[in-house]
N, C-alpha and C positions, 0 to 999 in steps of 0.2 A: 292335795291328793296323797294318799299313803304311798310309801316307797314300794310296797309289795301287796298284792292281793292274793287270793287263794291260788290263782293259776298264772299270775303275771307279775312282772317287775317293771316298773317304769323308770326310765332315766331320761332326764332332760338337761342338756348342757347348752352352753352359749353357741356352739357350732351346729347342733342338730338335735332333733327329738327322736328318741327311739323307744320302742316297746319290745320287751322280751316276753314271749309266751312259752309256756311249758305245759306238758300233759296233753290231754285230749281237747281238740277244738271241734265241738259237735253241737247238736241241738241244745244241750244243757249249758254250754259255756259260750257259744258264739255271740250271743247278745251282750254278754258282759265284756267280751273282748272288744267289740265295736264301741261300747260305752266308754271303756278306758281309753281307747284310741282317740275318740272324739274329745274327751276331756284333755288329753295330752295335746291335741292339735289346738284346742281353745286356749290352753295355758301357754303353749309354746309360741303361738302367733301373737299373743298380746304384748310380748316384749319386742323391742326394736332389734335385738341381736339376732333374731332367727331368720329374717329375710326370706329367701326362697330355698333354704336348705331342704333336702329331702326328708321325708318322714320314713324312718326305717323300722320295719317289723322283723325282728329276729325270731325265726321259727326253729332254731337249732335244737331245742329241747321238746318239741312237739312230737308226740308218739302216735297220734291218730288225727285224721281230719276227714269229715264227711261233707255232704253238700251244704249243710248249714255253715260249716267253716269256709267253704268257697264263697257263699253269699256274704259272709262277714268280710272276707278279703275285698270283695267288690264294693261293699259299703264303705270300708275304710279308704279305698282308692277314691271313691266319689267324695268323701269328706275331705280328704287331702286336696283334691282338685278344687273344692270350694274355697280353700285357703291359698290356692295357687301354689301348692306344694307337690312335688313329685312323691310318689309312693313306691318304696323299694322293699322287697322281701329279701332278707338275707338268711343264709345258713339253712335253707329248706332241706329237711331230711328226705330220704327216699320215699317215705309214705306220703309226703306232701307233693313231691315232684311227680309221683305217679298219677295222682288224681288231677293235678294241674295239666299234665300231658294228655291224659285220657279225654278231658273236657276241652282241651284247646286253650285253656286259660294261661298256659305257660307262654303263649304268644301275646296275651293281653295285659299281663302283669310283668313288671320289671323285676327280674331275679338277679341276685349277685351272690 
């Protein structure tokens, strides 16, 4: 897997797997974000060092998110659950927190 794609950078360590997204997460990019996250989960869970560490999605550099982005977050959460991994969203900016709050997903997703 490349270290960086057009809108994301993936870091996998022995302690945890994390994905850093930047820019807009919308209809044009949401599917790619899910695909990168699923690849990270596939690769991260194949090693014995990962165990049940959470899968962290860092949204600190995201500038916009629409309903396709919300769907992507739920798809990533479901994929992480398939691997018995917690899914944690970190550094969510105000534009993401607002849409999560309006839709009630702030109560369904783990934010830190």
